[in-house]
Every structure is written in C-alpha cells, then in structure tokens.
Residue frames as a rotation matrix with the C-alpha (Angstrom) as fourth column:
MET 1
0.633 -0.595 -0.496 227.52
0.400 0.799 -0.449 241.93
0.663 0.085 0.743 24.52
GLU 2
-0.250 -0.744 0.620 229.45
-0.257 -0.566 -0.783 244.52
0.933 -0.355 -0.049 26.52
GLU 3
0.215 0.410 0.886 227.34
-0.957 -0.094 0.276 243.59
0.197 -0.907 0.372 29.55
ALA 4
0.969 0.216 -0.119 227.81
-0.203 0.973 0.108 239.86
0.139 -0.081 0.987 29.01
ILE 5
0.440 -0.895 -0.078 231.59
0.887 0.447 -0.120 240.07
0.142 -0.016 0.990 28.59
PRO 6
0.949 -0.045 -0.313 232.88
0.064 -0.942 0.328 243.25
-0.310 -0.331 -0.891 30.36
GLY 7
0.197 -0.941 -0.276 236.02
-0.318 -0.328 0.890 244.81
-0.928 -0.088 -0.363 28.98
THR 8
-0.397 -0.282 0.873 235.53
0.653 0.581 0.485 243.24
-0.644 0.763 -0.047 25.57
THR 9
-0.214 0.325 -0.921 235.12
-0.578 -0.802 -0.148 245.34
-0.787 0.501 0.360 22.46
TYR 10
-0.302 0.166 0.939 233.46
0.647 0.759 0.074 244.11
-0.700 0.630 -0.337 19.31
TYR 11
-0.818 -0.012 -0.575 232.64
-0.391 -0.722 0.571 245.45
-0.422 0.692 0.586 15.89
ARG 12
0.116 0.940 0.322 229.14
0.025 0.321 -0.947 245.25
-0.993 0.118 0.013 14.44
VAL 13
-0.860 -0.455 0.229 229.58
0.195 0.120 0.973 244.07
-0.471 0.882 -0.015 10.86
PRO 14
-0.685 0.616 -0.390 227.10
-0.728 -0.550 0.409 245.02
0.038 0.564 0.825 8.12
ARG 15
-0.576 0.466 -0.671 225.55
0.084 0.851 0.519 241.55
0.813 0.242 -0.529 8.38
TYR 16
-0.785 0.252 -0.565 224.46
0.597 0.066 -0.800 242.45
-0.164 -0.966 -0.202 11.93
TYR 17
-0.642 0.543 -0.541 222.42
-0.382 -0.839 -0.388 245.38
-0.664 -0.043 0.746 10.64
THR 18
-0.604 0.423 -0.675 221.05
-0.651 0.226 0.725 243.40
0.460 0.877 0.139 7.68
TYR 19
-0.632 0.352 -0.690 219.89
0.479 0.878 0.009 240.57
0.609 -0.325 -0.724 9.97
GLY 20
-0.807 0.292 -0.513 218.50
0.372 -0.423 -0.826 243.18
-0.459 -0.858 0.233 12.36
GLN 21
-0.753 0.582 -0.306 216.17
-0.650 -0.586 0.484 244.45
0.103 0.564 0.820 9.63
PHE 22
-0.229 0.659 -0.717 214.30
-0.123 0.711 0.693 241.18
0.966 0.247 -0.081 10.12
THR 23
-0.341 0.043 -0.939 214.73
0.765 0.594 -0.251 240.51
0.547 -0.803 -0.235 13.83
ARG 24
-0.937 -0.037 -0.347 214.01
0.259 -0.739 -0.622 244.05
-0.233 -0.672 0.703 15.07
PHE 25
-0.752 0.573 -0.327 210.96
-0.620 -0.783 0.055 244.89
-0.225 0.244 0.943 13.02
ILE 26
-0.302 0.681 -0.667 209.04
-0.346 0.574 0.742 241.70
0.888 0.455 0.062 12.26
GLU 27
-0.014 0.391 0.920 206.79
-0.995 -0.101 0.027 241.00
0.103 -0.915 0.390 15.24
ALA 28
-0.946 -0.226 0.234 206.93
-0.278 0.935 -0.219 237.56
-0.170 -0.272 -0.947 16.89
GLY 29
-0.348 0.850 0.396 203.95
0.328 0.506 -0.797 235.53
-0.878 -0.148 -0.455 15.68
SER 30
-0.021 0.302 -0.953 203.78
-0.769 -0.614 -0.178 237.30
-0.639 0.729 0.246 12.29
HIS 31
0.341 0.196 0.919 202.81
0.405 0.852 -0.332 235.29
-0.849 0.485 0.211 9.23
ARG 32
-0.753 -0.602 -0.266 204.64
-0.048 -0.353 0.934 235.61
-0.656 0.716 0.237 5.94
VAL 33
0.387 0.922 0.023 202.28
0.113 -0.023 -0.993 236.64
-0.915 0.387 -0.113 3.15
ASP 34
0.110 -0.314 0.943 202.59
0.960 0.280 -0.018 236.54
-0.258 0.907 0.332 -0.63
VAL 35
0.007 -0.181 -0.984 204.01
-0.115 -0.977 0.179 239.53
-0.993 0.112 -0.027 -2.45
GLU 36
0.479 0.200 0.855 203.60
0.792 0.321 -0.519 240.32
-0.378 0.926 -0.004 -6.09
ALA 37
-0.424 -0.662 -0.618 206.00
0.167 -0.728 0.665 242.34
-0.890 0.179 0.420 -8.20
ILE 38
0.569 0.671 0.475 204.21
0.662 -0.031 -0.749 244.15
-0.488 0.740 -0.462 -10.97
PRO 39
-0.517 -0.838 0.175 206.45
0.780 -0.376 0.500 245.70
-0.354 0.395 0.848 -13.65
SER 40
-0.048 0.449 -0.892 205.70
-0.100 -0.891 -0.443 249.16
-0.994 0.068 0.087 -14.90
GLU 41
0.871 0.424 0.248 204.80
0.210 0.136 -0.968 249.82
-0.444 0.895 0.030 -18.51
GLU 42
0.702 -0.651 -0.289 208.25
-0.707 -0.593 -0.385 251.34
0.079 0.474 -0.877 -19.12
ASN 43
-0.278 -0.904 -0.326 210.42
-0.750 0.416 -0.514 248.54
0.601 0.102 -0.793 -17.70
GLN 44
0.232 0.260 -0.937 210.61
0.184 0.934 0.305 245.18
0.955 -0.243 0.169 -15.98
PHE 45
0.946 0.047 0.320 210.77
-0.307 -0.177 0.935 244.79
0.100 -0.983 -0.153 -12.21
PRO 46
0.138 -0.987 -0.087 214.48
-0.863 -0.077 -0.499 244.70
0.486 0.144 -0.862 -11.27
ALA 47
0.526 -0.008 -0.851 215.82
0.113 0.992 0.060 241.26
0.843 -0.128 0.522 -10.45
GLU 48
-0.544 -0.833 -0.099 218.12
0.274 -0.065 -0.959 242.80
0.793 -0.550 0.264 -7.85
LEU 49
-0.539 0.447 0.713 215.14
-0.781 -0.583 -0.224 243.98
0.316 -0.678 0.664 -5.77
LEU 50
-0.613 0.306 -0.728 213.84
0.326 0.938 0.120 241.22
0.719 -0.164 -0.675 -3.49
MET 51
-0.348 0.612 0.710 210.74
-0.766 -0.622 0.161 241.47
0.540 -0.488 0.685 -1.26
SER 52
-0.580 0.392 -0.714 209.02
0.562 0.827 -0.003 239.69
0.589 -0.404 -0.700 1.59
ALA 53
-0.373 0.563 0.737 206.05
-0.589 -0.758 0.281 240.73
0.717 -0.329 0.614 3.72
TYR 54
-0.761 0.077 -0.644 204.69
0.513 0.678 -0.526 239.76
0.396 -0.731 -0.556 7.10
VAL 55
-0.195 0.774 0.603 201.38
-0.468 -0.614 0.636 240.46
0.862 -0.158 0.482 8.91
LYS 56
-0.716 0.146 -0.682 200.24
0.629 0.558 -0.541 240.09
0.301 -0.817 -0.492 12.47
ASP 57
-0.062 0.832 -0.552 196.75
0.789 -0.297 -0.537 241.34
-0.611 -0.469 -0.638 13.34
ASN 58
0.899 0.410 0.156 196.70
0.417 -0.688 -0.594 244.92
-0.136 0.599 -0.789 11.99
THR 59
0.409 -0.842 -0.353 200.51
-0.456 -0.523 0.720 245.30
-0.791 -0.134 -0.597 11.82
TYR 60
0.976 -0.138 0.170 202.44
0.217 0.500 -0.839 244.82
0.030 0.855 0.518 8.56
THR 61
0.248 -0.948 -0.201 206.13
-0.295 -0.272 0.916 244.60
-0.923 -0.168 -0.347 7.78
ILE 62
0.989 -0.039 0.143 207.59
0.148 0.260 -0.954 244.70
0.000 0.965 0.263 4.26
VAL 63
0.287 -0.955 -0.075 211.29
0.003 -0.077 0.997 244.00
-0.958 -0.287 -0.019 3.73
LEU 64
0.999 -0.011 -0.035 212.94
-0.036 -0.135 -0.990 245.22
0.006 0.991 -0.135 0.54
VAL 65
0.319 -0.940 0.124 216.45
0.227 0.202 0.953 244.12
-0.920 -0.276 0.278 -0.31
ASN 66
0.934 -0.123 -0.336 218.50
-0.357 -0.384 -0.852 245.76
-0.024 0.915 -0.402 -3.12
SER 67
0.549 -0.761 0.345 221.49
0.432 0.612 0.663 243.61
-0.715 -0.215 0.665 -4.11
SER 68
0.747 -0.263 0.611 222.56
0.542 -0.290 -0.789 245.98
0.384 0.920 -0.074 -6.92
GLU 69
0.004 -0.840 -0.543 226.01
0.893 -0.242 0.380 247.46
-0.451 -0.486 0.749 -6.50
LYS 70
-0.775 -0.425 0.468 225.26
0.625 -0.621 0.473 250.25
0.090 0.659 0.747 -9.02
GLU 71
-0.669 0.545 0.505 221.77
-0.152 -0.766 0.625 251.62
0.727 0.341 0.596 -8.64
SER 72
-0.845 0.527 0.092 218.97
-0.081 0.044 -0.996 252.40
-0.529 -0.849 0.006 -6.25
PHE 73
-0.722 0.677 0.141 215.35
0.434 0.285 0.854 251.64
0.538 0.678 -0.500 -7.06
SER 74
-0.742 0.640 0.199 212.05
-0.621 -0.543 -0.565 253.32
-0.254 -0.543 0.801 -6.29
THR 75
-0.819 0.514 -0.256 209.01
0.318 0.777 0.544 251.11
0.478 0.364 -0.799 -5.96
LEU 76
-0.313 0.810 0.496 205.36
-0.811 -0.499 0.304 251.62
0.494 -0.307 0.813 -5.14
VAL 77
-0.954 0.049 -0.296 203.91
0.182 0.879 -0.440 249.45
0.239 -0.474 -0.848 -2.39
GLU 78
-0.253 0.918 0.304 200.33
-0.888 -0.346 0.304 248.73
0.385 -0.193 0.903 -1.53
ILE 79
-0.918 0.145 0.369 198.33
-0.075 0.850 -0.521 246.17
-0.389 -0.506 -0.770 0.39
GLU 80
-0.771 0.630 -0.097 195.44
-0.054 0.087 0.995 244.88
0.635 0.772 -0.033 -1.72
GLY 81
0.109 0.958 -0.264 192.09
0.438 0.192 0.878 245.69
0.892 -0.211 -0.399 -0.15
LYS 82
0.362 -0.099 -0.927 193.73
0.915 -0.153 0.374 247.57
-0.179 -0.983 0.035 2.73
SER 83
0.694 -0.183 0.696 194.91
0.076 -0.943 -0.323 251.07
0.716 0.277 -0.641 3.46
PHE 84
-0.330 -0.860 -0.390 198.05
0.675 0.074 -0.734 252.13
0.660 -0.505 0.555 5.30
GLN 85
0.800 0.520 -0.300 197.19
0.570 -0.501 0.651 253.79
0.188 -0.692 -0.697 8.60
ASN 86
0.736 -0.659 -0.155 200.85
-0.545 -0.712 0.442 254.77
-0.402 -0.241 -0.883 9.11
MET 87
0.858 -0.511 0.042 204.23
0.417 0.648 -0.637 253.88
0.299 0.565 0.769 7.68
ILE 88
0.653 -0.757 0.024 207.79
-0.598 -0.496 0.629 254.01
-0.464 -0.425 -0.777 8.97
ALA 89
0.862 -0.434 -0.263 210.81
0.059 0.599 -0.798 252.86
0.504 0.672 0.542 6.96
TYR 90
0.636 -0.752 0.174 214.14
-0.334 -0.065 0.940 251.77
-0.696 -0.656 -0.292 8.42
THR 91
0.896 -0.360 -0.261 217.15
-0.218 0.155 -0.964 251.67
0.387 0.920 0.060 6.10
SER 92
0.505 -0.828 0.243 220.50
-0.127 0.207 0.970 249.91
-0.854 -0.521 -0.001 6.54
SER 93
0.935 -0.343 0.088 223.27
0.141 0.131 -0.981 250.31
0.325 0.930 0.170 4.05
GLU 94
0.068 -0.985 -0.161 226.97
0.869 0.138 -0.475 250.95
0.490 -0.108 0.865 4.03
ASP 95
-0.583 -0.343 0.736 226.29
0.160 -0.937 -0.309 254.57
0.796 -0.062 0.602 5.02
VAL 96
-0.254 0.572 0.780 223.38
-0.866 -0.494 0.080 254.31
0.431 -0.654 0.621 7.48
LYS 97
-0.897 -0.032 -0.440 222.23
0.154 0.912 -0.380 251.88
0.414 -0.409 -0.814 10.16
TRP 98
-0.321 0.881 -0.348 218.50
0.947 0.295 -0.126 251.51
-0.008 -0.370 -0.929 10.84
GLN 99
-0.996 -0.043 -0.081 217.85
0.037 -0.996 0.076 255.05
-0.084 0.072 0.994 9.63
ARG 100
-0.355 0.933 -0.064 214.22
0.748 0.242 -0.618 255.92
-0.561 -0.267 -0.783 10.45
LYS 101
-0.984 0.161 -0.077 211.91
-0.176 -0.802 0.570 257.81
0.030 0.575 0.818 8.07
LYS 102
-0.413 0.909 0.050 208.21
0.329 0.200 -0.923 258.45
-0.849 -0.365 -0.381 8.62
PHE 103
-0.910 0.197 0.365 205.84
0.340 -0.151 0.928 258.60
0.238 0.969 0.071 5.61
ASN 104
-0.673 0.733 -0.093 202.66
-0.553 -0.583 -0.595 260.64
-0.491 -0.350 0.798 5.47
PRO 105
-0.114 0.722 0.683 199.34
0.264 0.685 -0.679 259.00
-0.958 0.103 -0.268 4.54
SER 106
-0.957 -0.167 -0.238 198.54
-0.196 -0.234 0.952 258.66
-0.215 0.958 0.191 0.83
LEU 107
-0.110 0.991 -0.075 195.01
-0.742 -0.132 -0.657 259.03
-0.661 -0.016 0.750 -0.55
SER 108
0.156 0.155 -0.976 195.72
-0.915 0.394 -0.084 256.62
0.371 0.906 0.203 -3.42
GLY 109
0.906 0.151 0.396 196.90
-0.331 0.835 0.439 253.80
-0.264 -0.529 0.807 -1.12
LEU 110
0.682 -0.728 0.071 200.22
0.559 0.456 -0.692 253.59
0.472 0.511 0.718 -2.98
ARG 111
0.838 -0.510 -0.195 203.47
-0.196 -0.615 0.764 254.62
-0.509 -0.602 -0.615 -1.30
SER 112
0.733 -0.668 -0.131 206.74
-0.101 0.084 -0.991 255.18
0.673 0.740 -0.006 -3.07
ILE 113
0.823 -0.550 0.145 209.79
-0.049 0.186 0.981 253.71
-0.566 -0.814 0.126 -1.34
THR 114
0.583 -0.737 -0.342 213.38
-0.634 -0.150 -0.758 254.28
0.508 0.659 -0.555 -2.46
VAL 115
0.921 -0.341 0.187 215.72
0.163 0.776 0.610 251.36
-0.353 -0.531 0.770 -1.85
PRO 116
0.501 -0.786 -0.364 219.39
-0.823 -0.562 0.081 252.50
-0.268 0.259 -0.928 -2.09
LYS 117
0.363 -0.468 -0.806 222.03
-0.464 0.659 -0.592 250.30
0.808 0.589 0.022 -3.70
LEU 118
-0.381 -0.544 -0.748 223.26
0.239 0.723 -0.648 247.44
0.893 -0.426 -0.146 -1.50
SER 119
-0.784 0.166 0.598 220.71
-0.589 -0.503 -0.633 248.08
0.196 -0.848 0.493 1.21
VAL 120
-0.568 0.718 -0.403 217.78
0.720 0.670 0.179 246.68
0.399 -0.188 -0.897 3.14
VAL 121
-0.760 0.459 0.460 214.68
-0.526 -0.851 -0.021 248.76
0.381 -0.257 0.888 3.79
THR 122
-0.705 0.586 -0.399 212.09
0.691 0.695 -0.199 247.54
0.161 -0.416 -0.895 6.26
VAL 123
-0.669 0.594 0.447 208.70
-0.419 -0.798 0.433 249.26
0.614 0.103 0.783 6.10
THR 124
-0.671 0.438 -0.598 206.33
0.681 0.682 -0.265 248.75
0.292 -0.585 -0.757 9.01
GLY 125
-0.864 0.424 0.272 203.16
-0.483 -0.851 -0.208 250.18
0.143 -0.311 0.940 10.45
LYS 126
-0.506 0.797 0.330 199.43
0.038 0.403 -0.914 249.64
-0.862 -0.450 -0.235 10.97
ILE 127
-0.942 0.325 0.078 196.85
0.082 -0.003 0.997 248.80
0.325 0.946 -0.024 8.33
LYS 128
-0.504 0.863 0.048 193.15
-0.375 -0.168 -0.911 249.47
-0.778 -0.477 0.409 8.21
ASP 129
-0.537 0.408 0.738 190.46
0.707 0.695 0.130 247.72
-0.460 0.591 -0.662 6.25
ILE 130
-0.987 0.155 -0.044 189.07
-0.152 -0.798 0.584 249.90
0.055 0.583 0.811 3.48
ALA 131
-0.432 0.875 -0.218 185.71
0.282 0.360 0.889 248.07
0.857 0.323 -0.402 3.59
ALA 132
-0.198 0.324 -0.925 185.30
0.977 0.141 -0.160 248.99
0.078 -0.936 -0.345 7.27
GLU 133
-0.895 -0.234 -0.380 185.34
0.288 -0.953 -0.090 252.74
-0.341 -0.189 0.921 6.51
C-alpha cells in the first residue's frame, strides 16, 4: 500500500494476518478436501479447533484455527494413504505474524502440531504416495 499511496501510513490489524494464512499459503487452483477430526481415547476433539485442507497436485495445505481464549491444543495430522515429504508451519497469533517452523520427516506418517490460543496455523508442503514407494 505504501507504493500505491506514497506518504500514507497504515496499520496491519490481526485480521490481515489471519486472512493471509489462507491467501499466502493456499495455492491458486487448489481443491478443498474433506478433513476428519478423530477424538483421542482420553478426550473429545476440541470444538474450538477448526480445520480445513486443500490439495493441488502433490502440494497440500492444512489450516488449523484455534478460537479458544484460554488454551492451546496439540493435534496429530496425517493424510490417509499418503506420506509427508516435507512440512512447514506458519503461525499467526497476537504475539507472532506468519512465524515459520520446519518439521522433520516422521516414520509413522503422523505429525504433531501445536495450535496456540487465538491463532491460525497453516501447514504446507509436498506429499508422496506411499503405494509408489
């Protein structure tokens, strides 16, 4: 905006970063795919944790939104019948804006992601077909 309107200052509100979790990391032409929340044996899946997932070719994007004002959540993610080739998470909350964190490969196919209170975490990377190996 600074280039479009020189001499003007503006403030990026938290909504800008929240919206950016979708617009920056979901590739154009991606298709939304079904997600399934599976509760653990100890407790139910938290109602405050919302998910959506998108796929384009061999690229995936998973968006996790935590609307809880009090607690963060850890969740395991997997893509049925696929394996993560790589994984990078971007977190936006009151304290951080698009904070990048790289995850190492997991032999089990499950990855644990922590979603801080009142935040959006976008997880993206490449997938590989397990059957092709």
